[in-house]
N, C-alpha and C positions, 0 to 999 in steps of 0.2 A: 701478586696479580691474581685475580679470581677469574675463573673461566667456567661457564656452565653450559650444559646441554639440557635444554628444557623439553621434557616429554610428558609432563603431568601438570595439573593445576597447582599441586603442591610445590613443584619445582619453580613454576612461575612466581608463586607467592614468596618463595625463598629468595629469588632474585630481587623482587620488589623490596623485601626487608633489607637486603644487603645494600641496595641503593639508598634506602632511607637512612641508613646508618653512616653514610659517607660524611667525612669531616669537610664541611663547606668552607673552611678556612683556606683550602687549597683547591686548585682545579682538578677535575677528573675527566677522563675520556671513557665513554661507554659506547660500545658498538654492538648492535644486534643484527644478526644475519641468519639466514636459513642454514642449518647444519647440513654438511655433506661430508661423506666419508672421504678423507684424503687418500692419496696414493699410499700403497702399503710397502713395507720393506721387502717382502717377497717380490713384488712387481719391480721395484727398483733393481734388486739383485738380479732377477732374470733378465731384465732389459740390458744392464751393463755387462754382466758376467757371461751371458749366453748369446743374446741377440747381437749386440754391438761387437763383442769379442769375436764371435764367429765371422761376422762380416769383415771386420778389420783384418783378421788373419787371412781370410780367403782372398780379399781384394788387395792386400798389402797397403791398406790405408791406416791413418792414425785414428785411434779410438775417439779422441776428443773432437777431431775434425768431422768424423762421421756423425757423432752425436749433435754437434752444432748444425751440421747440414740438415739433418732430419728434423730438428726443432724448427729451422727456417722453412722447410718444406711443409710441415704440418701446421705451424702457427702463423706463417707468413714472415716477411722480413721488413726491416726498417732500413731505408737508405739514408746515409748521412755523409757529411763531408768534414774532413780534418786536414788542415793545411793545404787546401785546394785539391785533395785527393778524395775520390768517392769510395765509400765503403758500404758493406751490407752486413747486417747482423740479424739473428732471429728476433722476431717481435717479442718473444718471451722464451723462457726456459721452463724446465719442469718445476722450478721453485720460485722464480721471479716473474712478475711482480708479487705473486702469492702462490701458495701450494696449489697444484691441480688436484682435482678429485679423482677417486679410484676409477670411475667410469671413463673419464678423459684419458687417464693413463693407459687403460686397456685399449681404448681406440687408437692411441698413439703407437703402442706396441704392435697392434695388428697392422697398422699402416706401414711401419718399418718392415715387418715380416713379409708383407705383400711386395714391397720393393725388392727385398732380398730374393723372393721367389721369382720375380720377373727377371732377375739377374742370374738365375740358376743356382742360388745359394739356399740350401736346405737348413732351416733353423729348427732345432729340436723343440718340441712343445715343453711346457713346464713339467709335464707329467712323465716325459721320457728321461731316462737316465743316460747321461753322456759319460762315456769312458775314454 
């Protein structure tokens, strides 16, 4: 698989050349979309290891249950029925249907931290050392 981030005319020309060389004896899928920086490993680590862990320990709640709850609160929920019973699930997660960008991840973390603060839970910032 080839993946490009085009930032120059030369880069665009390189992509055109790569497409021109495709073997047309078989089908190809080509997708072009605006590049956005995806969420980062430090963001994910801070969210799970500090934000959610602190809340789960303080509230006595399950880590995964809290995470799913906050995804639903932030992204909205989908209601569905299975065998005559109504269920609710988050409309999306941090990875599905696609990766969220770094800015949305920051907004999501700030959203969860604000909820923690409203519930009297102090979440250390990423710059604070937790001992």
